[in-house]
Each structure stands twice: as C-alpha cells, then as structure tokens.
C-alpha positions as CSV (number, residue, x, y, z in Angstrom):
1,M,-0.1,0.0,-0.1
2,I,1.2,3.6,-0.9
3,R,1.7,5.7,2.3
4,M,0.8,9.3,1.5
5,T,3.5,10.5,3.7
6,E,6.0,9.2,1.4
7,I,4.5,10.7,-1.9
8,S,5.8,14.1,-3.3
9,T,4.9,15.9,-6.5
10,D,8.4,17.0,-6.9
11,P,10.1,14.5,-9.0
12,N,13.6,15.3,-7.9
13,V,12.9,14.4,-4.4
14,S,14.4,11.1,-3.4
15,L,11.9,9.1,-1.7
16,T,11.3,5.3,-0.8
17,F,9.4,4.6,-4.0
18,P,11.4,4.6,-7.1
19,D,11.1,6.9,-9.9
20,H,11.0,6.6,-13.6
21,T,14.8,6.1,-13.9
22,Q,14.9,3.2,-11.7
23,L,11.6,1.3,-12.9
24,P,11.8,-0.9,-16.2
25,E,10.9,1.2,-19.4
26,S,9.6,-2.2,-21.0
27,D,8.3,-5.6,-20.1
28,G,9.9,-7.1,-23.2
29,R,6.7,-7.5,-25.3
30,F,6.8,-6.4,-28.9
31,V,4.1,-4.2,-30.9
32,K,1.1,-6.3,-31.7
33,N,0.6,-4.9,-35.2
34,F,1.9,-2.5,-37.9
35,Q,-0.6,-0.1,-37.4
36,E,0.1,0.8,-33.7
37,H,3.0,3.2,-34.0
38,P,1.5,5.1,-37.2
39,Q,-1.7,5.5,-35.4
40,S,0.0,7.1,-32.3
41,L,2.1,9.3,-34.3
42,L,-1.1,10.5,-36.5
43,L,-2.8,11.4,-33.2
44,T,0.2,13.2,-31.7
45,D,1.0,15.1,-34.7
46,S,-2.6,16.6,-35.3
47,I,-3.3,17.6,-31.7
48,G,-0.1,19.5,-31.4
49,L,-1.6,23.1,-32.0
50,I,-4.5,22.4,-29.6
51,L,-2.2,21.3,-26.7
52,Q,0.2,24.4,-27.4
53,Q,-3.0,26.6,-27.0
54,L,-4.2,24.9,-23.9
55,H,-0.8,24.8,-22.4
56,P,1.5,27.8,-23.6
57,D,3.8,26.9,-20.7
58,G,4.5,23.6,-22.5
59,Q,3.3,21.6,-19.1
60,Y,1.9,18.5,-20.6
61,A,3.1,15.0,-21.7
62,I,1.9,12.4,-24.1
63,G,2.7,8.7,-23.7
64,Q,2.9,6.2,-26.7
65,D,3.0,2.6,-25.7
66,C,4.4,3.8,-22.3
67,G,4.0,2.3,-19.0
68,I,2.0,4.1,-16.0
69,Y,3.3,2.7,-12.6
70,W,0.2,2.9,-10.4
71,R,1.5,0.4,-7.7
72,E,4.7,-0.9,-6.4
73,T,5.3,-4.6,-6.9
74,N,8.1,-7.1,-7.4
75,P,9.0,-7.4,-10.1
76,P,8.3,-3.6,-10.8
77,E,6.7,-4.1,-14.2
78,Q,3.9,-6.0,-12.8
79,G,2.6,-2.7,-11.2
80,A,2.6,-0.9,-14.5
81,I,0.0,-0.6,-17.4
82,A,0.8,0.5,-20.7
83,P,-1.9,2.3,-22.8
84,D,-1.2,2.6,-26.3
85,W,-1.6,6.5,-26.4
86,F,-2.4,8.8,-23.4
87,Y,-2.2,12.6,-22.4
88,V,-1.5,14.0,-19.1
89,P,-2.1,17.8,-18.7
90,N,-0.2,20.1,-16.4
91,V,3.1,18.0,-15.9
92,Q,6.7,18.5,-17.0
93,P,7.3,17.1,-20.5
94,R,10.7,16.1,-19.1
95,L,11.9,15.4,-15.6
96,G,14.9,17.8,-15.1
97,D,17.3,17.1,-17.7
98,K,16.0,13.4,-18.3
99,I,13.5,12.1,-20.9
100,R,10.7,10.3,-19.4
101,R,11.0,6.6,-19.5
102,S,7.7,5.9,-18.1
103,Y,4.8,7.8,-16.3
104,V,4.9,7.1,-12.2
105,Y,1.8,8.2,-10.8
106,W,2.7,8.0,-7.2
107,R,5.3,10.7,-8.2
108,E,3.2,13.2,-9.7
109,L,-0.4,12.2,-8.8
110,M,-1.8,13.9,-11.9
111,V,-4.2,11.5,-13.8
112,P,-4.0,11.3,-17.4
113,L,-7.1,13.0,-19.0
114,I,-7.5,10.4,-21.8
115,V,-6.1,6.9,-22.6
116,L,-6.4,5.1,-26.0
117,E,-6.2,1.3,-26.7
118,F,-5.7,0.0,-30.4
119,A,-7.1,-3.4,-30.0
120,S,-5.6,-6.0,-32.3
121,G,-8.1,-8.7,-31.6
122,E,-11.7,-8.6,-30.0
123,G,-10.8,-6.0,-27.2
124,L,-11.1,-8.5,-24.3
125,E,-8.1,-7.4,-22.8
126,E,-9.0,-3.7,-23.2
127,R,-12.4,-4.4,-21.6
128,D,-11.1,-6.7,-18.8
129,K,-12.6,-5.5,-15.5
130,T,-10.8,-8.2,-13.5
131,P,-10.3,-6.6,-9.9
132,L,-7.0,-6.8,-8.2
133,F,-8.2,-8.8,-5.3
134,T,-10.5,-11.8,-5.5
135,S,-13.4,-12.6,-3.2
136,S,-11.3,-14.4,-0.9
137,G,-8.8,-11.4,-0.7
138,E,-6.0,-13.0,-2.9
139,V,-4.2,-10.7,-5.3
140,Q,-4.6,-11.3,-8.9
141,K,-3.6,-9.5,-12.2
142,P,-6.3,-6.7,-12.7
143,G,-7.8,-5.8,-16.0
144,K,-7.0,-2.7,-18.1
145,F,-10.5,-1.5,-17.8
146,W,-10.7,-2.0,-14.0
147,V,-7.4,-0.1,-13.4
148,Y,-8.3,2.8,-15.7
149,E,-11.9,3.0,-13.9
150,R,-11.4,2.1,-10.3
151,I,-7.6,3.1,-9.7
152,L,-6.5,5.8,-11.9
153,R,-10.1,7.2,-12.5
154,I,-9.0,8.6,-16.1
155,P,-11.8,10.5,-17.5
156,Y,-11.8,9.5,-20.9
157,Y,-11.2,5.9,-22.3
158,G,-11.4,5.0,-25.8
159,I,-11.0,1.5,-27.4
160,F,-10.5,1.2,-31.1
161,E,-10.8,-2.3,-32.6
162,I,-8.5,-2.1,-35.6
163,N,-9.8,-5.2,-37.6
164,R,-13.6,-4.3,-37.0
165,N,-13.2,-0.5,-37.5
166,Q,-15.1,0.0,-34.3
167,L,-14.7,2.7,-31.8
168,E,-16.1,2.7,-28.0
169,V,-15.5,5.9,-25.8
170,Y,-16.3,5.7,-22.1
171,H,-16.5,8.7,-19.8
172,L,-16.1,8.5,-16.0
173,V,-19.4,9.5,-14.3
174,D,-19.8,9.2,-10.5
175,F,-16.6,7.0,-10.6
176,T,-18.0,4.6,-13.2
177,Y,-17.4,4.4,-16.7
178,Q,-20.3,5.3,-18.9
179,Q,-20.3,4.4,-22.7
180,M,-20.7,7.6,-24.5
181,E,-23.1,7.9,-27.5
182,A,-21.6,9.3,-30.8
183,N,-22.8,12.8,-32.0
184,E,-24.4,13.5,-35.5
185,R,-20.8,13.2,-37.1
186,N,-20.2,9.8,-35.4
187,H,-17.6,11.6,-33.2
188,Y,-17.1,11.5,-29.6
189,P,-16.8,15.0,-27.9
190,I,-13.8,15.3,-25.5
191,P,-14.8,18.9,-24.0
192,P,-11.7,19.5,-21.9
193,L,-9.6,19.2,-25.0
194,G,-12.0,21.0,-27.3
195,V,-11.9,18.3,-29.5
196,E,-13.9,15.4,-31.1
197,L,-12.7,11.8,-31.5
198,G,-13.7,9.4,-34.4
199,L,-12.7,7.4,-37.3
200,W,-11.2,8.6,-40.7
201,N,-10.8,6.4,-43.7
202,G,-7.7,7.3,-45.6
203,T,-4.1,6.7,-46.3
204,Y,-1.2,7.6,-43.8
205,Q,2.3,6.1,-44.0
206,N,1.4,3.9,-47.0
207,Q,-1.4,2.1,-45.1
208,T,-5.0,2.9,-46.5
209,Q,-7.4,2.0,-43.7
210,S,-9.6,3.5,-41.0
211,W,-7.6,5.7,-38.6
212,L,-8.4,7.2,-35.1
213,R,-8.2,10.9,-35.4
214,W,-9.2,14.3,-34.0
215,W,-11.8,16.9,-35.2
216,N,-12.3,20.4,-33.6
217,L,-15.8,21.0,-32.2
218,D,-17.0,22.2,-35.6
219,G,-16.4,19.0,-37.1
220,N,-13.0,20.0,-39.1
221,L,-10.4,17.4,-39.2
222,L,-7.2,18.4,-37.3
223,L,-4.4,18.0,-39.9
224,I,-1.0,16.9,-39.3
225,G,2.0,18.8,-40.7
226,Q,2.1,17.2,-44.2
227,E,-1.7,17.5,-44.7
228,Q,-1.4,21.4,-43.8
229,A,1.5,21.9,-46.0
230,E,-0.4,20.1,-48.9
231,K,-3.4,22.3,-48.1
232,E,-1.3,25.5,-48.3
233,R,0.2,24.5,-51.4
234,K,-3.1,23.9,-53.2
235,R,-4.3,27.3,-51.7
236,A,-1.4,29.1,-53.2
237,E,-1.8,27.3,-56.7
238,L,-5.6,28.1,-56.6
239,A,-4.6,31.7,-56.1
240,E,-2.2,31.7,-58.8
241,Q,-4.6,30.5,-61.2
242,K,-7.3,32.9,-60.2
243,A,-4.5,35.9,-60.8
244,A,-3.8,34.2,-64.3
245,K,-7.4,34.3,-65.3
246,L,-8.1,37.9,-64.1
247,A,-4.8,39.1,-65.9
248,E,-6.1,37.2,-69.0
249,R,-9.4,38.9,-68.9
250,L,-7.7,42.4,-68.3
251,R,-5.8,41.7,-71.6
252,E,-8.9,40.8,-73.6
253,M,-10.1,44.3,-72.4
254,G,-7.1,45.7,-73.6
255,I,-5.6,46.5,-70.3
256,E,-2.1,45.4,-69.3
257,P,-2.3,43.9,-65.8
258,E,1.3,45.5,-65.1
259,T,-0.2,48.9,-65.5
260,L,-2.4,48.4,-62.7
261,E,0.3,47.9,-60.1
C-alpha cells in the first residue's frame, strides 16, 4: 500500500518509492501490429496545435506505448499498465534533464485525461474488468478497464478495434465508466480538449484503412503537418490560377495588368 506521507509531487526528491529512472521502461513485449506506431504518431502530430493553445507553458506529456506505474510490485513491471496512447495535462514534459522513461503516478499524482487502446483482437484485454483482489482477498492480475476506471480514474477511455473499425469511448461519471453516444458526425466530444474523436478512412504512411483521428468541435479535421503543407500548396496554386485568369481577362479588355500595379 502507498503511504501518502511518502508521496511528493517533486520528481527530484529522493523517496522510498522508485522513480522513472529506476523502473523498467519495457516488459519485453513487442508491438502487436503494424498500425500501432503510425496510429500513435497520427494522433500526436494532429493535436499538437491544440495542446500548445491549452498549455502555452508547455506543461503536458503524451505517452505512446509507455508504462504508467500505479502500484509498487516485485517485479516492478507488474505494477504498470501501458496504454497505446495517453495525454497527461499540467506535468513536465521532461523530468529535469532526463527524458521520461515511464509515467510514475505515485510521484506526480496527476491523472491522464484520456487513454486510448488500439485492440488487435476482439478487445477482451481492453475491456477486462478483473479486480486486483479475488473474493477471498487474494491478489490477482487486474484488467485494464478496472485499473483505468477504479484506480487511476481516467476521465476518458477509448477502445479502437482495428480489425472491426469500431470505436468505443467511455466517460467517467460518478466513479463509473459510462459508454458515450456518438454525435451526429459519429464523433465523440472530449470537451476539456475542445476536440472530437472519431474514425477517418484514408491513407497514412502507405497504409489505407480506418484511423483514429481528432476533429475540432465544428467538425473540421485536425491536420498533420504534411496535410497542412499540402493544403497551403493547393491554396497558393489556386490563387495563382485566379490571378492568371484575371490577367487574361484584363488583356482581352485591352488593359495590361502590369499597368495596374
């Protein structure tokens, strides 16, 4: 059991409990499918401007297939859970001069606002509500759903079943996850972020399929850098075409466009 007298929000304080530099950053498992890493990058890249507006001081962290340590165990990695993607507001992106290796909840006590899981199979692991203790009081491996809902109490939890192109989003209400209903755009609003979460069919990193993506609350897709650059290129190209047509019409009227400058 974690004793509150031993917890500090200062990550540089040496305490009884280990920090992210002393805990394993991996449990040795490999990525389950080829879509996981591109999917994480797509989410992170497109929400960057939103997070800059919400956190002008830069105080937030995004984890991609990184461990969240929520209890101390032996071996240590048994006390961690690793969402495919999560966002934690109001924490340092780095800890001093060190890059984060994991997120240690008992050190910072700031709950992620949203966690997302990309389920390769039927989502049984992601919906697992197995509690930490059996009815007889014995310790067992808890399910992801149970940890997110009952221990970490993360406000929003999304499960994306890749093979079925299906998305479920849960919102914590009165300490219990309630499955959300999609809006008229088939998106799920995340008000604290000012965005909607939904599925988008398209090509990213040479893979054409359904992807988990963000929209603003007006239903406009949040673009990644490459898409924004392509949009600006097309806008400039269209402006040039309009200018060329106008110049042609002026010449038909006997007016040289250069004389109007």
